[in-house]
N, CA, C and O of each residue as an XYZ file, in Angstrom:
672
protein
N     -12.128     -7.190    -16.176
C     -11.226     -7.977    -15.613
C      -9.950     -7.209    -16.065
O      -9.726     -6.798    -17.203
N      -9.172     -7.091    -14.990
C      -7.531     -6.254    -16.003
C      -6.369     -7.272    -15.651
O      -5.988     -7.720    -14.569
N      -5.988     -7.453    -16.812
C      -4.894     -8.482    -17.288
C      -3.579     -7.569    -17.353
O      -3.463     -6.356    -17.530
N      -2.779     -8.417    -17.180
C      -1.073     -8.185    -16.998
C      -0.999     -6.735    -18.174
O      -0.789     -5.545    -17.940
N      -1.259     -7.437    -19.421
C      -1.280     -6.364    -20.491
C      -1.813     -5.088    -20.437
O      -1.324     -4.052    -20.887
N      -3.215     -5.307    -19.648
C      -3.722     -3.885    -19.330
C      -3.182     -2.928    -18.208
O      -3.416     -1.736    -18.007
N      -2.408     -3.799    -17.558
C      -1.304     -2.768    -16.315
C      -0.459     -2.608    -16.764
O       0.087     -1.724    -16.104
N       0.383     -2.977    -17.856
C       1.354     -2.295    -18.417
C       0.825     -1.266    -19.283
O       1.658     -0.377    -19.458
N      -0.172     -1.092    -19.833
C      -0.547     -0.216    -20.657
C      -1.159      1.256    -20.137
O      -1.123      2.366    -20.668
N      -1.862      0.689    -18.596
C      -1.559      2.025    -17.756
C      -0.575      2.280    -17.367
O      -0.299      3.478    -17.429
N       0.242      1.554    -16.902
C       1.901      1.999    -16.323
C       2.508      3.192    -17.412
O       3.092      4.217    -17.057
N       2.233      2.811    -18.737
C       3.306      3.072    -19.589
C       2.265      4.598    -20.220
O       2.843      5.552    -20.742
N       1.182      4.577    -20.096
C       0.129      5.850    -20.003
C       0.322      6.743    -19.180
O       0.247      7.917    -19.541
N       0.605      6.418    -17.924
C       0.639      7.347    -16.484
C       2.121      7.779    -17.033
O       2.250      8.856    -17.615
N       3.488      6.702    -16.782
C       4.405      7.405    -16.708
C       4.849      8.620    -18.302
O       5.518      9.647    -18.189
N       4.316      8.151    -19.484
C       3.775      8.954    -20.759
C       3.655     10.368    -20.447
O       4.334     11.155    -21.107
N       2.762     10.869    -19.388
C       2.579     12.113    -18.623
C       2.909     12.466    -17.675
O       2.167     13.283    -17.130
N       4.311     12.019    -16.882
C       4.879     11.903    -16.159
C       4.469     11.882    -14.827
O       4.838     12.578    -13.881
N       3.698     11.033    -14.889
C       3.216     10.844    -13.666
C       3.429      9.777    -12.924
O       2.828      8.848    -13.462
N       4.148      9.301    -11.651
C       4.352      8.525    -11.208
C       3.454      7.846    -10.235
O       2.757      8.472     -9.437
N       3.480      6.823    -10.304
C       2.740      5.606     -9.750
C       3.337      4.373     -8.753
O       4.544      4.195     -8.589
N       2.211      3.497     -8.074
C       3.088      2.646     -7.387
C       1.566      1.662     -7.520
O       0.444      2.155     -7.404
N       1.794      0.459     -7.737
C       0.844     -0.586     -7.667
C       0.817     -0.764     -6.119
O       1.625     -0.717     -5.192
N      -0.600     -1.008     -6.312
C      -0.941     -1.385     -4.650
C      -2.199     -2.653     -4.564
O      -2.805     -2.799     -5.625
N      -2.577     -3.451     -3.552
C      -3.486     -4.221     -3.684
C      -3.177     -5.414     -4.236
O      -2.114     -5.861     -3.806
N      -3.737     -6.105     -5.054
C      -3.862     -7.608     -5.861
C      -3.003     -7.479     -7.059
O      -2.443     -8.572     -6.969
N      -2.585     -7.032     -7.927
C      -1.634     -6.553     -8.806
C      -0.208     -6.186     -7.827
O       0.879     -6.761     -7.877
N      -0.553     -5.213     -7.076
C       1.034     -4.680     -6.365
C       1.758     -6.324     -5.879
O       2.876     -6.714     -6.214
N       0.657     -7.161     -4.935
C       1.174     -8.199     -4.457
C       1.765     -9.364     -5.895
O       2.707    -10.156     -5.882
N       0.752     -9.040     -7.046
C       1.519    -10.196     -7.823
C       2.789     -9.786     -8.511
O       3.632    -10.615     -8.852
N       2.931     -8.329     -8.736
C       3.929     -7.793     -9.053
C       5.455     -8.173     -7.904
O       6.592     -8.485     -8.256
N       5.108     -8.059     -7.022
C       6.379     -8.564     -5.800
C       6.443     -9.970     -6.132
O       7.611    -10.337     -6.262
N       5.773    -10.685     -6.273
C       5.744    -12.207     -6.402
C       6.424    -11.971     -8.008
O       7.381    -12.727     -8.175
N       6.214    -11.338     -8.868
C       6.898    -11.743     -9.989
C       5.832    -12.600    -11.227
O       6.230    -12.823    -12.371
N       4.945    -12.854    -10.903
C       3.823    -13.556    -11.579
C       2.366    -12.973    -11.139
O       2.122    -12.452    -10.050
N       1.572    -13.143    -12.067
C       0.015    -12.928    -11.514
C      -0.391    -14.731    -11.007
O      -0.078    -15.810    -11.510
N      -1.205    -14.359     -9.813
C      -1.137    -15.927     -9.393
C      -3.095    -16.100     -8.836
O      -3.773    -16.965     -8.282
N      -3.382    -14.371     -9.542
C      -5.235    -14.787     -9.583
C      -5.944    -13.536    -10.384
O      -5.448    -12.443    -10.660
N      -7.209    -14.022    -10.658
C      -7.676    -13.054    -11.369
C      -7.923    -11.667    -10.752
O      -8.209    -11.624     -9.556
N      -7.845    -10.629    -11.403
C      -7.798     -9.231    -10.765
C      -9.233     -8.641    -11.443
O      -9.496     -9.143    -12.536
N      -9.947     -7.895    -11.062
C     -11.121     -6.748    -11.078
C     -10.783     -5.748    -11.201
O     -11.533     -5.060    -11.894
N      -9.690     -5.143    -10.725
C      -9.333     -3.700    -10.848
C      -7.832     -3.760    -10.787
O      -7.027     -4.691    -10.761
N      -7.758     -2.811    -10.777
C      -5.913     -2.380    -10.567
C      -5.640     -1.228     -9.635
O      -5.784     -0.097    -10.099
N      -5.234     -1.380     -8.277
C      -5.014     -0.205     -7.223
C      -3.870      0.348     -7.820
O      -2.893     -0.379     -7.996
N      -3.840      1.848     -8.249
C      -2.558      2.454     -8.023
C      -2.571      3.920     -6.944
O      -3.624      4.530     -6.764
N      -1.430      4.300     -6.371
C      -1.636      5.535     -5.454
C      -0.352      6.184     -6.417
O       0.654      5.672     -6.909
N      -0.901      7.530     -6.424
C      -0.304      8.757     -7.369
C      -0.231      9.909     -6.098
O      -0.666      9.751     -4.957
N       0.303     10.849     -6.533
C       0.332     11.852     -5.772
C      -1.048     12.628     -6.425
O      -1.435     12.725     -7.590
N      -1.707     13.223     -4.908
C      -2.842     13.954     -5.179
C      -2.847     14.895     -6.195
O      -3.744     15.019     -7.029
N      -1.804     15.579     -6.115
C      -1.639     16.766     -7.147
C      -1.284     16.420     -8.555
O      -0.716     17.215     -9.304
N      -1.644     15.181     -8.898
C      -1.379     14.447    -10.085
C      -2.865     14.228    -10.605
O      -3.198     14.091    -11.782
N      -3.575     14.223     -9.640
C      -5.357     13.534    -10.214
C      -5.447     13.706    -11.316
O      -5.341     12.851    -12.195
N      -5.743     15.299    -11.493
C      -6.342     15.792    -12.755
C      -5.342     15.223    -14.167
O      -5.712     15.132    -15.338
N      -4.437     15.006    -13.776
C      -3.436     14.962    -15.247
C      -3.512     13.268    -15.444
O      -3.332     12.671    -16.505
N      -3.856     12.618    -14.013
C      -3.764     10.825    -14.654
C      -5.395     10.740    -15.094
O      -5.881      9.837    -15.775
N      -5.917     11.577    -14.695
C      -7.565     11.253    -15.494
C      -7.180     11.440    -16.720
O      -7.041     10.394    -17.354
N      -6.898     12.673    -17.432
C      -6.594     13.079    -18.481
C      -5.872     12.017    -19.043
O      -6.325     11.564    -20.094
N      -4.518     11.351    -18.431
C      -4.020     10.440    -19.187
C      -4.924      9.059    -19.760
O      -4.871      8.437    -20.821
N      -5.723      8.914    -18.592
C      -6.309      7.554    -18.720
C      -7.542      7.650    -19.641
O      -8.148      6.699    -20.133
N      -7.855      9.187    -19.815
C      -9.119      9.364    -20.923
C      -8.442      9.372    -22.299
O      -9.258      9.532    -23.206
N      -6.944      9.218    -22.769
C      -6.660      8.779    -24.066
C      -6.799      7.309    -23.555
O      -7.004      6.755    -24.635
N      -6.818      6.523    -22.821
C      -6.561      4.732    -22.879
C      -8.024      4.572    -22.660
O      -8.352      3.564    -22.034
N      -9.197      5.578    -23.157
C     -10.386      5.396    -23.028
C     -11.350      5.301    -21.558
O     -12.489      4.836    -21.608
N     -10.773      5.773    -20.331
C     -11.180      5.800    -19.364
C     -11.907      6.725    -19.039
O     -11.795      7.748    -19.714
N     -12.689      6.722    -18.153
C     -13.368      7.894    -17.819
C     -13.731      7.825    -16.210
O     -13.606      6.775    -15.579
N     -14.178      9.014    -15.633
C     -14.211      8.757    -14.292
C     -15.840      8.571    -13.995
O     -16.790      9.189    -14.474
N     -15.802      7.338    -12.891
C     -17.003      6.538    -12.382
C     -16.997      7.094    -11.258
O     -18.165      7.256    -10.906
N     -16.136      7.550    -10.355
C     -16.255      8.044     -9.064
C     -15.120      8.943     -8.752
O     -13.933      8.699     -8.965
N     -15.792     10.374     -8.043
C     -14.320     11.338     -7.574
C     -14.751     12.059     -6.616
O     -15.385     13.114     -6.605
N     -14.202     11.152     -5.514
C     -14.495     11.361     -4.048
C     -13.098     11.810     -3.135
O     -12.961     11.719     -1.915
N     -11.775     12.500     -4.497
C     -10.943     13.159     -3.767
C     -11.183     14.343     -2.875
O     -12.003     15.225     -3.131
N     -10.470     14.308     -1.889
C      -8.976     13.557     -1.595
C      -8.495     12.536     -1.333
O      -7.313     12.297     -1.087
N     -10.056     11.304     -1.386
C      -9.689     10.284     -0.185
C      -9.360      8.925     -1.381
O      -8.744      7.882     -1.161
N     -10.225      9.534     -3.087
C      -9.607      8.592     -4.174
C     -10.961      9.014     -4.946
O     -11.949      9.643     -4.567
N     -10.557      8.315     -6.394
C     -11.275      8.057     -7.303
C     -10.692      7.122     -8.309
O      -9.555      6.788     -8.643
N     -12.541      6.679     -8.842
C     -11.986      5.608     -9.884
C     -12.511      5.945    -11.240
O     -13.435      6.645    -11.654
N     -11.480      5.104    -11.848
C     -12.002      5.254    -13.470
C     -12.300      3.962    -14.217
O     -11.745      2.921    -13.864
N     -13.148      3.988    -15.229
C     -13.674      2.650    -15.873
C     -13.719      2.543    -17.200
O     -14.006      3.663    -17.624
N     -13.629      2.022    -17.813
C     -13.731      2.261    -19.683
C     -14.816      1.145    -19.813
O     -15.100      0.246    -19.021
N     -15.306      1.430    -20.945
C     -16.461      0.142    -21.865
C     -16.167     -0.980    -21.222
O     -16.948     -1.465    -20.403
N     -14.986     -1.531    -21.523
C     -15.266     -3.066    -21.215
C     -14.621     -3.152    -20.220
O     -13.558     -3.767    -20.150
N     -15.482     -2.195    -18.751
C     -15.266     -2.208    -17.788
C     -14.121     -2.782    -16.927
O     -14.256     -3.696    -16.113
N     -13.101     -2.198    -17.182
C     -11.493     -2.514    -16.627
C     -11.796     -1.116    -15.695
O     -12.425     -0.134    -16.087
N     -11.207     -1.292    -14.425
C     -11.383      0.063    -13.344
C      -9.769     -0.079    -12.982
O      -8.873     -0.878    -13.250
N      -9.932      1.373    -12.084
C      -8.338      1.521    -11.521
C      -8.984      2.740    -10.618
O      -9.480      3.802    -10.994
N      -8.800      2.202     -9.281
C      -9.217      2.708     -7.850
C      -7.840      3.118     -7.798
O      -6.825      2.429     -7.695
N      -8.042      4.839     -7.922
C      -6.529      5.781     -7.130
C      -6.377      5.932     -6.152
O      -7.257      6.673     -5.714
N      -5.493      5.553     -5.212
C      -5.222      6.589     -3.983
C      -4.479      7.314     -4.089
O      -3.335      6.968     -4.386
N      -4.845      8.774     -3.870
C      -4.112      9.634     -3.574
C      -3.664      9.994     -2.664
O      -4.276      9.914     -1.599
N      -2.280     10.586     -2.764
C      -1.479     10.725     -1.489
C      -0.662     12.185     -1.562
O       0.054     12.532     -2.501
N      -0.869     12.772     -0.643
C       0.091     13.888     -0.412
C       1.322     14.047      0.223
O       1.359     14.526      1.357
N       2.598     13.619     -0.515
C       4.026     13.402      0.095
C       4.607     14.420      1.244
O       4.657     15.645      1.134
N       5.051     13.617      2.409
C       5.544     14.948      3.032
C       6.803     15.047      3.000
O       7.406     14.547      2.051
N       7.512     15.730      4.053
C       8.990     15.752      3.999
C       9.850     14.552      3.804
O      10.634     14.233      2.911
N       9.533     14.085      4.717
C      10.070     12.236      4.457
C      10.208     11.498      3.686
O      11.038     10.591      3.626
N       9.184     11.867      2.790
C       8.686     10.347      1.649
C       7.718      9.996      1.627
O       7.247      9.416      0.649
N       7.062     10.236      2.745
C       6.070      9.470      2.980
C       4.799      9.702      2.525
O       4.636     10.922      2.546
N       3.692      9.079      2.073
C       2.478      9.404      1.759
C       1.025      9.284      2.346
O       0.378      8.239      2.416
N       0.633     10.502      2.744
C      -0.711     10.772      3.389
C      -1.557     10.582      2.745
O      -1.422     11.234      1.710
N      -2.904      9.711      2.755
C      -3.903      8.938      2.258
C      -5.144      9.941      2.930
O      -4.589     10.430      3.914
N      -6.335     10.400      2.884
C      -7.472     10.639      3.297
C      -8.335     10.018      3.659
O      -9.426     10.293      3.159
N      -8.276      8.840      4.734
C      -9.680      8.273      4.591
C     -11.225      8.377      4.413
O     -11.767      9.322      4.986
N     -11.956      7.572      3.731
C     -13.433      7.932      3.904
C     -13.913      8.043      4.883
O     -14.886      8.798      4.898
N     -13.478      7.322      6.300
C     -13.830      8.061      7.528
C     -14.024      8.723      8.147
O     -14.919      8.774      8.991
N     -12.481     10.081      7.663
C     -12.334     11.147      7.811
C     -11.189     11.121      8.378
O     -10.775     12.244      8.668
N     -10.347     10.048      8.717
C      -9.099      9.870      9.363
C      -8.023     10.017      8.054
O      -8.416     10.181      6.899
N      -6.843      9.942      8.377
C      -5.789      9.909      7.588
C      -4.638      8.948      7.581
O      -4.123      8.902      8.699
N      -3.963      8.037      6.562
C      -3.249      7.060      6.905
C      -2.089      7.069      5.829
O      -2.061      6.959      4.603
N      -1.090      7.260      6.880
C       0.417      7.443      6.120
C       1.281      6.367      5.876
O       1.915      5.751      6.733
N       1.277      6.107      4.283
C       2.464      5.410      4.052
C       3.834      5.511      4.443
O       4.247      6.660      4.290
N       4.825      4.587      4.966
C       5.500      5.328      5.491
C       6.658      5.002      3.694
O       6.474      4.380      2.647
N       7.903      5.959      4.345
C       8.209      6.691      3.131
C       9.036      5.166      2.341
O       9.027      4.981      1.124
N       9.595      4.363      3.194
C      10.208      2.849      2.593
C       9.040      2.218      1.993
O       9.284      1.266      1.252
N       8.095      2.475      2.122
C       6.937      1.499      1.058
C       7.033      1.923     -0.056
O       6.741      1.107     -0.930
N       7.381      3.051     -0.432
C       7.547      3.508     -2.240
C       8.630      2.906     -2.853
O       8.903      3.127     -4.033
N       9.371      2.048     -2.036
C      10.668      1.232     -2.496
C      10.679      0.335     -3.263
O      11.657     -0.059     -3.898
N       9.129     -0.268     -3.301
C       8.971     -1.472     -3.693
C       9.174     -1.857     -5.174
O       8.672     -1.131     -6.033
N       9.838     -2.892     -5.509
C       9.673     -3.057     -7.277
C       9.392     -4.542     -7.625
O       9.946     -5.449     -7.004
N       8.770     -4.701     -8.345
C       7.948     -5.559     -9.013
C       8.183     -5.793    -10.809
O       8.770     -5.053    -11.599
N       7.647     -6.799    -10.998
C       7.629     -7.760    -12.318
C       6.109     -7.812    -12.772
O       5.436     -8.513    -12.016
N       5.196     -7.076    -14.131
C       4.712     -7.575    -14.448
C       4.723     -7.685    -15.894
O       4.933     -6.697    -16.599
N       4.443     -9.173    -16.506
C       4.544     -9.788    -17.639
C       5.926     -9.088    -18.128
O       6.006     -8.217    -18.994
N       6.949     -9.630    -17.420
C       8.561     -9.333    -17.492
C       9.110     -7.794    -17.693
O      10.153     -7.290    -18.111
N       8.063     -7.392    -17.259
C       8.932     -5.612    -17.075
C       8.705     -5.356    -15.924
O       7.803     -5.968    -15.353
N       9.456     -4.377    -15.251
C       9.453     -3.858    -14.124
C       8.465     -2.584    -13.515
O       8.126     -1.565    -14.116
N       8.264     -2.831    -12.690
C       6.960     -1.740    -12.505
C       7.159     -1.309    -10.894
O       7.595     -2.245    -10.224
N       6.985     -0.397    -10.345
C       7.349     -0.125     -8.940
C       5.985     -0.288     -8.065
O       4.894     -0.171     -8.623
N       6.047     -0.450     -7.240
C       4.749     -1.057     -6.554
C       5.169     -0.581     -4.967
O       6.283     -0.134     -4.690
N       4.249     -0.732     -4.146
C       4.699     -0.848     -2.382
C       5.486     -1.958     -2.136
O       5.431     -3.001     -2.787
N       6.405     -1.686     -0.959
C       6.891     -2.737     -0.262
C       6.527     -4.010      0.185
O       5.430     -3.917      0.736
N       6.905     -5.043      0.197
C       6.154     -6.380      0.900
C       5.662     -5.848      2.602
O       4.661     -6.130      3.260
N       6.704     -5.090      2.875
C       6.409     -4.829      4.529
C       5.255     -4.105      4.595
O       4.440     -4.475      5.439
N       4.866     -2.755      3.617
C       3.861     -1.858      3.665
C       2.761     -2.648      3.143
O       1.644     -2.370      3.579
N       2.882     -3.708      2.174
C       1.605     -3.926      1.476
C       0.834     -4.971      2.843
O      -0.365     -4.800      3.063
N       1.343     -5.641      3.383
C       0.771     -6.137      5.181
C       0.497     -5.081      5.693
O      -0.636     -4.898      6.140
N       1.470     -4.115      5.759
C       0.572     -3.032      6.992
C      -0.641     -2.194      6.420
O      -1.357     -1.669      7.272
N      -0.983     -1.989      5.033
C      -1.641     -1.580      4.543
C      -3.194     -2.557      4.480
O      -4.299     -2.050      4.291
N      -2.955     -3.924      4.673
C      -3.857     -4.961      4.291
C      -4.535     -4.993      5.820
O      -5.762     -5.082      5.868
N      -3.759     -4.922      7.105
C      -4.051     -4.754      8.591
C      -5.361     -3.617      8.702
O      -6.068     -3.673      9.707
N      -5.716     -2.371      7.410
C      -6.376     -1.541      8.060
C      -7.846     -1.741      7.836
O      -8.638     -0.912      8.285
N      -8.275     -2.832      7.143
C      -9.520     -3.459      7.011
C      -9.773     -4.936      7.154
O      -9.076     -5.848      6.709
N     -10.667     -5.002      7.712
C     -10.900     -6.705      7.529
C     -10.637     -7.177      6.390
O     -10.875     -6.692      5.283
N      -9.933     -8.531      6.783
C      -9.532     -9.328      5.413
C     -10.869    -10.228      4.813
O     -11.613    -11.011      5.403
N     -10.847     -9.710      3.177
C     -11.660    -11.734      3.015
C     -10.686    -12.744      2.746
O      -9.722    -12.791      3.511
N     -10.756    -13.584      1.777
C     -10.248    -15.109      1.721
C      -9.452    -14.358      0.477
O      -8.524    -15.114      0.191
N      -9.429    -13.634     -0.060
C      -8.716    -13.131     -1.107
C      -7.358    -12.411     -0.486
O      -6.195    -12.710     -0.756
N      -7.813    -11.400      0.404
C      -6.603    -10.832      1.083
C      -5.698    -11.740      2.044
O      -4.613    -11.376      2.498
N      -6.329    -13.018      2.293
C      -5.524    -13.790      3.505
C      -4.108    -14.558      2.183
O      -2.877    -14.521      2.199
N      -5.273    -15.261      1.064
C      -4.472    -15.379      0.396
C      -3.427    -14.906     -0.019
O      -2.409    -15.578      0.145
N      -3.317    -13.375     -0.804
C      -2.520    -12.722     -1.008
C      -1.182    -12.305      0.248
O       0.024    -12.259      0.007
N      -1.661    -12.121      1.190
C      -0.713    -12.175      2.409
C       0.073    -13.320      2.763
O       1.208    -13.219      3.229
N      -0.581    -14.534      2.524
C       0.224    -15.906      2.889
C       0.997    -15.662      1.757
O       2.184    -15.563      2.069
N       0.811    -15.538      0.671
C       1.627    -15.605     -0.535
C       2.803    -14.384      0.131
O       3.902    -14.652      0.615
N       2.417    -13.529      0.037
C       4.176    -12.471      0.648
C       4.757    -12.418      1.603
O       5.823    -11.811      1.716
N       3.953    -13.295      2.874
C       4.850    -13.737      3.857
C       5.787    -14.841      3.611
O       6.865    -15.005      4.182
N       5.229    -15.629      2.642
C       6.192    -16.796      2.398
C       7.049    -16.638      1.476
O       7.972    -17.431      1.288
N       6.795    -15.327      0.615
C       8.078    -15.327     -0.526
C       9.170    -14.392      0.383
O      10.385    -14.594      0.375
N       8.624    -13.535      1.015
C       9.588    -12.651      1.611
C       9.428    -12.566      3.490
O       9.437    -11.634      4.294
N       9.310    -13.822      3.584
C       9.818    -14.180      5.102
C       9.634    -13.252      6.215
O      10.435    -12.960      7.103
N       8.015    -12.688      5.947
C       7.469    -12.043      6.735
C       6.454    -12.693      7.522
O       5.678    -13.487      6.989
N       6.385    -12.342      9.088
C       5.513    -13.036      9.873
C       4.281    -12.663     10.287
O       4.150    -11.816     11.170
N       3.284    -13.232      9.718
C       1.561    -12.535      9.687
C       1.203    -12.614     11.309
O       1.816    -13.388     12.045
N       0.616    -12.125     11.578
C      -0.190    -11.478     12.618
C      -1.665    -11.688     12.392
O      -2.040    -12.058     11.279
N      -2.593    -11.466     13.436
C      -3.924    -11.391     13.599
C      -4.273    -10.319     12.221
O      -3.607     -9.331     11.911
N      -4.881    -10.573     11.877
C      -6.080    -11.350     11.230
C      -5.733    -12.229     10.055
O      -6.592    -12.939      9.534
N      -4.141    -12.181      9.511
C      -4.071    -13.152      9.006
C      -3.338    -14.462      9.631
O      -2.943    -15.278      8.798
N      -3.201    -14.639     10.459
C      -2.383    -15.611     10.985
C      -1.905    -15.433     12.707
O      -2.132    -14.365     13.276
N      -1.293    -16.486     13.374
C      -0.537    -15.760     14.928
C       1.013    -16.135     14.873
O       1.767    -15.780     15.779
């Protein structure tokens, strides 16, 4: 499990290595909401593809080692306590958007405004994807009940309208 203090340790460790990160997924949602709403078995982060090796090195100082390296698509690091970080590397374009290569061979572009999100974890400000882009990202895959719960919370807090597969 990844707890709030773990998130902050990871954010600080990567920032100390001059690596920009944005929280995504469940912790990104909870950061936007300003409080932890559920348990998290991992931490999803977005980083620049060019920072991948430096991120692995910085995270190794916190006890993490590479569990799966599928770059440029993604990589996962894990520590002895089974804390997992799923890193989504992007290549930033001239407009500030980030392009991620997907496992099916397609690419997906995070819009530039998506990187403007700011949230709070355990009272500390963190960067995360914006609410609109969190909703957009969750439309890429078949949602499970956890995704539906998270998107409903975001929609309620930020006045978003949910469409299928989250609502009508």
